[in-house]
N, C-alpha and C positions, 0 to 999 in steps of 0.2 A: 313500416316493416320491412326488413330486408327479405328478399325472395331467394337468396342462394342457399344452398344446404349448409348447416350449421358446421359441417366438417371440411368445408371448402379450404379454409386456410391451413387446416391440420394436414390435408393431403398435398398441399402445395408449399409447405414450409420451406423445403430445400430450394424451391424455384425462387422464393422471396430472397433467400440468402444470395442466390446466384444473381438476382437483381441488384443487389447492393454491391456485389463484386464488380459487375459491369458498370454501375452508376458511379462509384468512387473515382475511377480514373477519368471518366467523362467529366465529372465536376472539376477535377484538377485542371483539365485542358480548358474548360470553359471560364473558370475563374482566373486563370492565367491571362486568357485572352481579354477578358473584361478588365482585369487590372491593368493591362498595358494600354487599354483604350482610355481609361480613366485618367491614367498618369500621363501618357505621351499624347493624348488627344487624337489619336486615329485608331479607326477599326482594323487597319490593314497592319498586321504585326509582321516585324521584319523575320526574315527566314530563320535567323539564329534563335529568335524567341520561339519560334514553332518547334525548333529542334528540341530546345530546353523543355518546353511543356510536354511533348510526346516522350521524351526521354524519362522524365519525373513520373508521368502516367504509367509507363511500362515498369519502371522499377517499383512503383506501388504495388503491382500485381503480386510481387514476392514480398514485399516489405509488410504490408497490411495483414496478411494472413499470419506471418511470422509473430506479429504483436498479439495475436489472438483476436483480431477485430471481427472475424466472422464465425467464432465459436457459438454453439447454441446460446441464445440470450434468455430463454425462459428460466426465470430464477436469478439471473445476473442483474446487478443494479446499474443505473445510467452512469454512476461515477466510475465503475469498472470500465464500461464502455468508452466514456470519454478519456480515461487513462490510457486505454490501448491506442485510442485515436490520436492522442498527444504523442505517445511514444513513437507512432508510425511517422507522424509528421516531423518530429525531431530527427528521426532517423533518415528520412528523406533529405532534410536539410543538411545533415551532416554528409551524406553521400554526395548531394549537389556540390556543396564547398569543396569536398575532395576532388571531384571531377573538374571543376573550375581551376583548382589549384594545378592539377596535374596536367590539363591541357592548356594552361596559361590564357584562358579567355575571360578572365575576370572584367576586362575592360569592355567587353562586348554587351554587358547587361547592366541595367540600372539596379543599384542596390535598393532603392525605394521601391521599384517595382517588385523586386524579389520578396521584400517585406510584406507589401500589400497582398501578393499572390498567396504566400504561405499563411499569413493571418487570416485572411478571408476564406481561403480554402478550408482551414481548420474549422472556422465558425460556420460555414454553410454546411460542412459534413455533419457537424455536431447538431446543427438545427435539423437536418434530414433525420438523424437517429432519434432525437428527441420526438420529432412528429411521427415517426414510425411507432414509437412506444405509446404515444398517446393515442394513435388510432387503434393499436391492440388493445390497450386498456378500455377503450370505449367499447369495442367489440366483444371483450370478455364479459364486461359488465351486462351485456345483453344476451349472453349465452353463447357467443361464438368463440372459436379458437380455444376451447377448454381441453383439458386433458382430465379424464375420470379416472380416478385412482383409488385403491384400497391399501390398507396397511396391515401386514401381518405381524401381530404382536401388540398387544393392548397394555403392555408394562410401562415401566418408566421411560424406557427409549422412544416407544411408539407415541406416548403422550407428548414427549418433547418435540416430535416431529409435527403432531397437530398443532402444538403451540406456534411453531415457527412458520407453519404454512397459514395460520390465521393471521399472522402479523404481516404476510406478504400476499394479499389477495390478487395483486396485480399479476401474479404468476399465471393465473388461469387454471390452476390445480384444484380440481373439484373433488373433494374427498366423500367417497360413498360409505365407508364404514371400516371397521376393524374385523379381522379374523384371529381368534386366539383359542388355545387348547384349554384354558381355564374354564371348566363346565359352569362355574358360577356367574360367568360374565355373558354367556350366550343368551342372546334376546334382550339384553339390557343395553345401557349406554355407559360410555367411559368419556368424561369430559365433554358430554353432549353429543359424541358420536356413537351411532349404533354398532353393536357387535353383531355381525351377520351370521357369526357360526363358528365352528372349529376350523382349524387350518386344513383338516381333510376334506371339508366341504368345499374349499376354494375352487379346486379344478372343475367340479360339477357346475358351480355358479359361472365360472368362465364362459361355459357353453351357452348361457342364456343372457348375461349380462354384457353391456358394451362398456367394457373397461379397457383403458388404454395402458395403464401401468399398475404394477404390483411392487409396492415398496416393502422389503423385509427389514423389520426393526426388531429383531430378536437379539437377546444378550449373547455375548461371546461364548458362554458355556453351552449354548445350544447349537453348537457346531454341526452335529450330525442331522439335527432337525433341518437346519438350513440347507445341508447338502441334499436331502431327500426332497425338499421342496422345489429347490432348483432344477432338479431332474424331473420332477412332475410339471413344472411350468414350461419346460422345453416343448411340450405338446400343444401349447397355445400360442397364437400370435399376439403376444402380449409383451411390453417392455418390462423387464424386471430389474429393479434398482435395489441395492443393499446399502443400508444406513449403518455404517460401522458404529460400534458401541464404544465410541470415544469420548463422549461428552463428559465422561467422569474424569478424564485426564486434564491436567493444566495444559492446554494447547497453546503453542506460540507459532503464529504463521504456519499452520499446518499445510501439508501439500500432499497431492496425489501423484505418483510418477511411476514409471517402469525402469528397473535396473536389471540388466541381464536377463530380459524376458520375464521378470517377477514384478507383480504389482506391489509397490511399496508405499506406505502412508508415512510421511514425515510429520511427527508430531511436534517438533521443535525446530524450525528452519530460520535461517539467517536470510534477511532481504538482500544482502550483499553477495549476490550470485548473477552470473551472466550479465545480461544487458543492464540490469538494475545497478549492479556494481559499477559499470561504466558511467552511468548517469550520476550516481552519488560521487564519483571521483571527479568528474567534470564539474559538478556543482561546487565541490570544495576547492578545486584549484582555481576556477574562474572567479568565484565570489570571494574566495580567501585572498587571492592576488589583488583583487580590486580593493578590497578592505584594508590591505597593507598599504597600498598606494595612497588611499584616501586618509588613513590614520597616520601616516608618517610624521606629520608635523606634530600631531599630539603625542606620538611615541617619544619624538626628541624631547619634548617639553616635560613629559613626565620623568624621563630619565634624568634631566637635569635637576628637577625638583627633588628626586630620590638622593642624588649626588650632594645637593646642598643642605639637606635636612638631617641626614643621619650617616654614619661612617659604615663602610661595607660595599659590596658589589651592587650593582643596579638590578640585576636579575637574581632571582630565587630559583634554584633547581631542585626537584623533588621526584622520587621515583613513584610512578603511578601505574596502574594496571588498565589495559584497553582491550582491544578485540581479541577473542580466543584466549583471554588470560595472559596475553603477551605484556611484559613490563616495558616501560619507556621513562625517559626523564623529561618531565613536563617543565616548562619555563613560566615564570610569572614575574611581574614587577615585585621587588621586595618590599613588603609593607610591614615587617617587624624587625626589631633588632636581630643582628647575626646570631647572638647567644640565647634566643627566646626558648629554645627546647634543650638546651645544654643539660639541664638538671631534671627535667620532667620527662624527656623523651618524646615519642610521638603523642600529641594531644590533638582531640577533635576540635577543629575550629568552631567558634560559636558567634552568634551575633554580638556586635560591639566589643569584640575580643580586646581586653584590656593590655595585651602585649604589643598590640600595633602602635607604631608612631604616629604622630598627629598627622603627617602627610599620608602615611599609609592607611590610616582609618579613612581618610578621605577618599583614597583609591578604592578601598574595600566597599565603602558605602555605595559607590556607582559602578562596581565591578571593573573598574579601569585597570586593576592589577591582572586581570585575565587576558589583556590585549596581546602580550607576547605569545599566547598559544596559538595565534594565527600562523606563526612560524612552525609550530608542531603540526598544524594542518597542512601547510604546504610541504612538510617533511614526510607527511603520510602516516604520522602516528595518531592523529586525531582527525575528527570531522568538525564542521562547523556545528552541525546539530546531532545530538546523540546523548546518552546517560553520561552524567558526570563521572569522571575516573576517580578512584579512591587510592589510597596508599596500600601497599601490600599487607601491612600490619592489620589494617582495618578489614581488608578483604578476606583475610584468614578468619577473623573473628565473625563478620557478618555472614559469611557462607554457612556458618553453624547455627546461626540465630534467625535469620530471615529466608523463609520458604521462597525459592526461585531467584534468590539474589544473583547466583552466577550466570543466570541466563541473560542478564543485562550485558554480559560480555560477548554476546553473539553479533554485535555491530561495534564500531569504532566509538571510543569515548568522544564526547563532544564539548564544545565550549559553552553551548547552551542546550536546553532540551525541553521536552514536554513538561516534565515535572517543574522545571525552574519557572517557565512562564505561568505556572499555576501556583506560584508562590510556595513551591516545595523545595526549600533550600536552607542551608545554615543548619539550625537546631530543629528543623521541622521533622515530622513523624518519618522515619526511614522506611518502614513498612509501606506506608502509602506512596512513598516516593517511587519505591520499586515497582509498585503496581502501574504507576504513570509510565515509567520507563519501559515496561513489558508491553503496555498498550501502544506505546510509540513504534516499538519493534514489530508488533503485530498488525499495524496500520501504516507502515512506513511508505511513503511516496515523496516524490520530489515536491508536490504541492503542499504536502504536510510540512515538509522542511521550510519552505518559503513562508508559509504561515507562522511557523515557530519563530523564524528570524524576525518576521515583521512585528510580532508581539514582544520580542526581547527587549527593544529599546524602551518601549512604554513601561514594561515591568521593571526594568533596572531603576526607574526613577520613582516608581510607586511601591515596590516590594516591601513588606515588613520585615522579611527575613534576609535582606542583604547583609553581607558581612565581608 
């Protein structure tokens, strides 16, 4: 049995964060020293290596907080923490490469040492954070480091809050009960949570109960009641949290920010902002350029095959719609006769399209006709990963028929996407495909992109809906 007070961690939460702030640069220096010992075989590091290690450690003091690494973690997932950590290390690497380039000091450092240093530094810091979380979960299961909360409002929004907190017991948020003005609820239970009384009783109860937080979960129409409650709660040393009544909206990567001194909730945001936009661009140019180089013999062979099997140009150009509804010219290897739409007009492509030439059908079967879109990526019109672009004629039709269809254009169109690797392409259900596209936007990360790219090759060969 632990003998320390159960609120010890709570009262020293900020000290624990400061400890991490100190430990991180120390880890950078220690791992850098250990890496050179392992690789160079000596415990005595050259002076230039010490300068590099100390410089990176000092820069991390500014970079890591900027990536949100030290924000309050209660309620945050480990994935979010690792994502911030990875962003911090990638930023440190970019700054280090820039400084080495500017100072022309690249010959002074071993590239293998740098690779070991950065890779092991990230892994060790990730392990420290994982261990920290495991210790906190262990303590919370035994009644330590908890936050005791009550919820004002036992309606639909309040019940949604309870449901989500029950799904995340590791947060250490212990629910005492509801307060609600509905007289029929007083003294009863809502979803297994006791209703402690009316909202007017809350202030008196706070004098007697050891509550840490009050969560207000009242509907938007109760604005005046919320204002009065906030005024009353100012007389108590308790944290007040407001849960916006936005669960009924179709949210897309929503955010909370401040604009001109005003708190603003973004209900539909694009991930292509700020540093994330830089990462996405680097991903497209680096991987896209490498793909063009690797695929260049195949590109030449396909071009020759098209020229030998049918008359007309090698490439097929078509207007499509991408980010922010902007139109661009997408290029593909031509897989159909040049007059395939001369009489029908724009026609939706379908599986095993009979209009394709025999060589074009082979290209479409394995999606090889899409390869020239790598040049669209390098031109900046498309991304390697994103929702597939459609022709303007179909966009005008689908925006009226499919709820949320236009929100797919909040990111660049892609050669492949989350819908495609889940076998939603060709003649598949368009409404379901849009759901997958919006899920991708709402959960975008570089790691998600890499996962999709890894799955793409496999799904090209096994997809039932290739066309």
